[in-house]
N, C-alpha and C positions, 0 to 999 in steps of 0.2 A: 504494500500500500504506500502510495507516494506521500511524503510528508506534507502537512498542511501549513501553508505560509499565511501568517496573520499580519495584516497591515494596520498599524495603529495611526489614527488621525493626528495630523500635526496642528497643534493649536497655536494661534498667533500670540505673540508677546508684544506688548505696547509699553514703551519706556522712553526716557529722555536722558541725554548726557550733556554735560557742559564741555565746551572746547576752550581750554585755557592755555596760557603761556605761549602766545598771547591769547587773551579772551576774545572769542568770536561768536559768542552767543550759545544758545541751547539747541541741540539738534533733536528732533522727534524721530523715533525709530519704530517701525513695524517689522517684526521678524517672524517668518514662518519657515521652519527648517533651515535650509541653506540660502534662502532668499530673503533679502532685506529691502526696506524702503526707508529713505532718509528725507527729512524735510526741515528747512530752516525758517519756513514761514507758515507752515500748515496748509499751503495751497499746492505747491509743486512738490511732488515726491519722486526722488531719484532711485530707481530700482537697480539692484545688483544681485547677481546670481552666479553660481558655479558654471563655468563654461564646459564642464565635462572633462577637463584636463587638469583640474586641481587649482585653477585660477578663478578668483572672484572678479567679475568684470561688470561694467555698466550694461544694463539690459534694456532700459527704457525710462520714460518719464510719464507719470500718471498725474493728471491735474484734477483737483477737486471740482466736481460738477461737470467735467468734460470726459473723464476716463483716460484711457491709454492714448497718449498723443505722439509718442516716439518709441521706437523699438518694436519688439514682437512679443507675442503671447507665450512663446515657448518657456516652460518651467515657471510660468506665472499663474498657474491655475489656482493656487492657494493664496498667493499674496494679494491678488486683485479683489477677491471677496473680502479679505481682511481689511483692505483699505476702504472699501465701500461701506463696511459695517463697523468701522472703528469707533471707539468710545470718544467722548468729547475731549478736545484739546484744552490745556496742555496735558501730556502724559506725565506720570510721576518721574521725577529725577532720581535715578538710582545710584549715582556715583557718590556713595557716602564715605568712601575712603579718599582722603585729601592729602596731598604732599605740600607741606608748607616750608618755605624758606624761613629760617629762624633768625631773630635778632641776635647779633653777636654778644651783646651785653646781658640781655635778660633771658635768652634762650626761648623766648615765646614766639608764636607765629607772626610773621611779618608780611609775606606775600604768597599768594597761591600759585603753585607751580604745576600741579597735575591733579586729576581726579580719576577715580576708578571705582568699579563695583566691588562690593564686599566679597571677601574671600579670594580676590585675585592675588597672585604672587608677583612680587616686584623684584626680579633678579636682574633687570636691565640696568645699564649705567644711568644713574639719576642725574637730572638736571640740577644745576646749582646756581643758575642765573635767571633772574626774572626779566621777561620781555613784555613791555606794554602793548606793542603793536608789531605786525609783520614788518620786516625791514624795508619793504618797498613803500610803506606809508609814512609820510612826513607831514601830514596835515593836522597833527595835534597842536592846538593853540591854547596857551595858558595866559590869561590876562595879566597876572602878577609877574610872570616871566617877561612878558612883552614890555612892561614898565621898566624892568631892570635892563632890558636890551637897549633902551633909549640912552642910557647913561654910559654905554660901552661903545667906543668907536669901532671896535673890531666886528667883523661879520658875526651875527648871532648864531649859536649852534641850534640845531633842531630841538624844539622843546621836548620831543619824544626822547632824545638822547639824554637831556638834562634830567628828566623824570627817571629814566632807567638808572642813571648814575646815582641819583639820590637814594633810591630804594636799595639797590644792590650794595651801596657803600655801607649801609647799616649791618650787613651780614658779613663783611670782610674783616680780616684778611683771609680767613679760612671758612668759607661759607658752609653752613650745615643745613640739611633739609630733613624733615621727619614726616613720615606717614602717620595720619591719625584716622581712627575710625570714629566718625561723628554719629551721634544718636539724634532722635527726633527733636530733642530739646536744644541741640547745638553743642552739647558737651562732647569732648573727644578723649579717646584713649590712645596714648602714644604707641606706635609700632616701630618698625625698623626705619632706616633711612641712610643718609650720607653723613659721615662723621658724627654719629649719634652714640654717646656712651651707653653702656648697658644699663646704667642707673636710670636713664631717661625713658627706656623702653618699658611700657606699662604704666607710665604716669597718667594721671587723670587731670584734664584741664577743663574748667568750667566754660560755658559758652562765651562769657565775657572776655576770655583770654584770646579768642579768635577774632580777627577783623571781620566785620559784618559783610564787607564787599571783597574786592580783590586784594586790596592793600590796606595796611594799617593807616588810619587817618588821624590818629592822636599819638602823642608821645614823641612827635618829631618837632623840628623847629617850626615857627609860624609860616615861613616860606614853604617848607616841605609839605606841611598840612594843606596849604592853599593849592599847591600844584597837584597834589594827589586828589584833592576834591575836584579840581578842574578836569582831571582825567576821568574820574567816575561820572562827572556830568556829561562828558562827551559820549560815554558809553551807556548813558542812562536808558535808552530804549531797550537794549538787550539785557541790561541788568535787571529790569523790571520782570523778566521771565523767571527770576528766582522766587521760590515759594516762601522761604524763611527769611523775611525781612520785617523789621519793626515798622509800625505804622508811620513813625516820623521819617524813617529812611525812605520808605515807599512813597510817601507824599512828596519828599524832596526830589526823588528821581522822576516822579510823574511830572512835576512842574518843569524840570529840565528837559524831559523827553518831549513835552508839548512844544518846545521851541525847535524841535526837529521833526515836524509832522510827517514828512515823507518816510523817514525811517520808522517812526512809530506806526504808521499805517501798514507798513510791510509786515511787522511782527506782532500786531496787536492781538491776533488770535492766540498767541502763546502766553498771554498775561494770566497768571493764576487768580488774581483779584485786582480790584481797583479801589483806591481811596476816594478819588474825585472823578467818578464816572462821567459826569457832565462835562468836565474840562477835557477829558480824553476824547469824548465824542466830538466836541467842538474842534479839537485838533485834527481828528480824522476827516471831518467835513472839510476843513481848510485844505487838507492834503488832497482830497478828491478834486476840489475846485482848482487847485494849483496844477494837478496833473492834466485836467481838462483844458486849461488855458495855456499852459506853458510846456506841457509834455515832459515835465521833469521826472527823474527817477530817484530811487532811494540812494543815499550817499555811501552806504557801507560797501557797495560793490567796488569802491576805489581801494579798500584796504582789506577786504575779507579774503 
């Protein structure tokens, strides 16, 4: 009698991951077996599948409300229904393990270097330098640095480079980085890392010991605090996609994001909540009017 082959159904998984160092937002992921779909705005989903030779390659693009717009349906029999019946956005962010660059003096988290899912092993060479933007992007502008530039006759450096130097200097001369397992309340348990003494592995840090955003905004000089705040303001639309923000921080980021309506319009489907829904809606209306009259597009394409 021939053996009976039993095929188990592949259930879709829906989750989100942050892309950091440099931070480029939160990617939404639908995964069914070996096929995945990624989206950075909740509208266009980029499909990837095994090509049959062990390589995962782009397979097509699925657009919300329009269906498969590019590629072919081979190997997509399971992912397309999963996209059509997906739960509401945003999906839960599951990268609860975080690698933090540590302040050289205090040994506390300074800047976020990497994120990963719980239980993942980290045997690769760890990053020890924080990057605010991709190297090709030079559009970061800090008003307080612009004022100091006026007093210097030399050509001013890119504000991106000044920011990176400010943050990384606090971790030198021998930068250390540590993985932490964060819980729902924001507290963290120290794991392994780079130049981490055994005594620090297993340490428990309260939520207050971690920067709420990408980089520590307090405990620096007044100039450094201002420049870091300017950095977070520039990234405010995609920082709003984080679920665990205080009301005060979310309200501040919303106010700053509304000054970048095109970018906010592109990712507004990924916001987990809103403090001032009316203000955000007004910014979205302004973005649509601007698109209709000027044909403008969202700015993050220049550095993403």
